N, C-alpha and C positions, 0 to 999 in steps of 0.2 A: 503495499499497499503508498501511497507515497505522501510524502507531508503536504505538509500544507506552504512552508515556505518550499517547497519544490512543482504545486501550482501555480502558486502565485510569479514565481520564476514564471513557469512556461506562459505564464496566461499575460504577461508582461513582452513576452518577448514571439508574444503571437504575433501585431500588426509586424514590427522588423523580416516577421519571415515570409507575410504575404507581400509585405513590398518589394523585397527582394524579388520574390516569385515577378511580379510583376515588373522591376525591372529588367532583370533577363528577359522574357516575354517582350518587350520593348525594344531590345539590343536586336533579338534576334527577330525580331519582326524588318528592325529599322536597316540591319545588315544583310536583309531578302531583297528588300526595295533599292537599296547601293548596289546589289550587284544585278537587279532586271533591269535596273537604268542603265546600268556599263554597258549591259548584252545586247539594249536594244542601240548604242552609242554606236557598237564597234558593227554592227547591222547595219543601219544609217551607210556607212563608210562602204559597202557591201555590196549598195545601188545604187543603179547606176540610171544619170539620166539624160537619153536621150533625142535629139533632132524637136528640142520641146521649144517651139515661137508663138508666132499671134500670127492671126486669122483669120479666115471669115469660115460659121460650120452653123450648122440650120442645127437649131435647138427649139425650143419647147411650144417658141413665140414666132418666129420663123427663121431665117438668116440675121447671127448674131458675129458680133467679133467673141471669140475667144483664146482659150492659149490651149495648144496639142504638142498632144509630145507620147513619148512609151517607156517606164520601167523597165529596164532590163534586173532581174533578183540574183545576184552570186552569192548568197550567204549561205547560209546554212540552217537557218530557224522560220517558218513559217511565220508571216507579220498576216494580220487581223484587221491593222487600221495602221493606217501612212499618213501623215501631217506634210500638206506639201503647201510651204508658206510662197505667194507673187506678192512681189513689189514693185507699186507703180512707179516706174521713172518719167519727173518732167525733162524740161532739154536740154538744160544743167543736170541734169543725171544725181538731183536729189531726188529723196521719195517722200513721194505725196500720198502713199497710203498703203497699207498691207490686209489684206485679205486669204485667208486659209481655204486649201479643198483639202477633199478624202478622197484618191484616188481609188484607193483601199479601204472599205468600210464595209467595215463589221454591225454597225448598225442601217444601213444604206435599206430601202425599201426595193429598191429597182436589183440590186448588186446586192448578195453578200458572202460573193465569192473570196475565198483568201490570197494571198503573192505568196506559192510555194516556192524555196529555193529550185532555180534555171527555169525556171519563167517570166514571163515577158510578160507588163500586160498596156494598151495604150491608152492615153486618158483625153481623154476635150474635155477645158470647163466654159458656161460663157460668164467672161468678166462687165459685160453691155452694164449691167445691173449695180457692180463695183464700182468702176475704173472712174476717177475722180479725174473731172472738168479738162483740166488742165493737163491733163495723162497724152504722153505724145506718141502712144503706142509700146514706149520700148516696158521692156519687163527685167525683173530677175526672181531666179526662182531657187530654189533650195528646199530639198529634203528636210522636215524639223523635226519629228517622232517617229517616233514606230513601234509600236504594238503587239507584241512576239505570246505565240501561241507556246 
């Protein structure tokens, strides 16, 4: 049988053990998220954007100005979501606006297709609703984020 002093000591230390457990879980979760982020950053460098250009295309509302190109996935993980950042440039090369598009989007109503290693995906997005008035037709495009399986 435990003495009253031992029971009192155990009750006193119980919050410390719970706190230690929470800290260990939190540390593990943070470590997992950092590794996941690093894996996505490494995979971004393995996806090539080819033939990215501004041109005319047919959208839901007829002929519109769009950004078109191809993504080639040379990495090793399947991509569930890819975020493409388009910067609209002015006459002096200044950034007039930024819009994100998702050529791979697991939440899409139109296409939930993932991008597997070795695959390529053509994309096209309507720029007209997002382009600033002073836009000169030039853009900068880069892949900024991935969500991997």
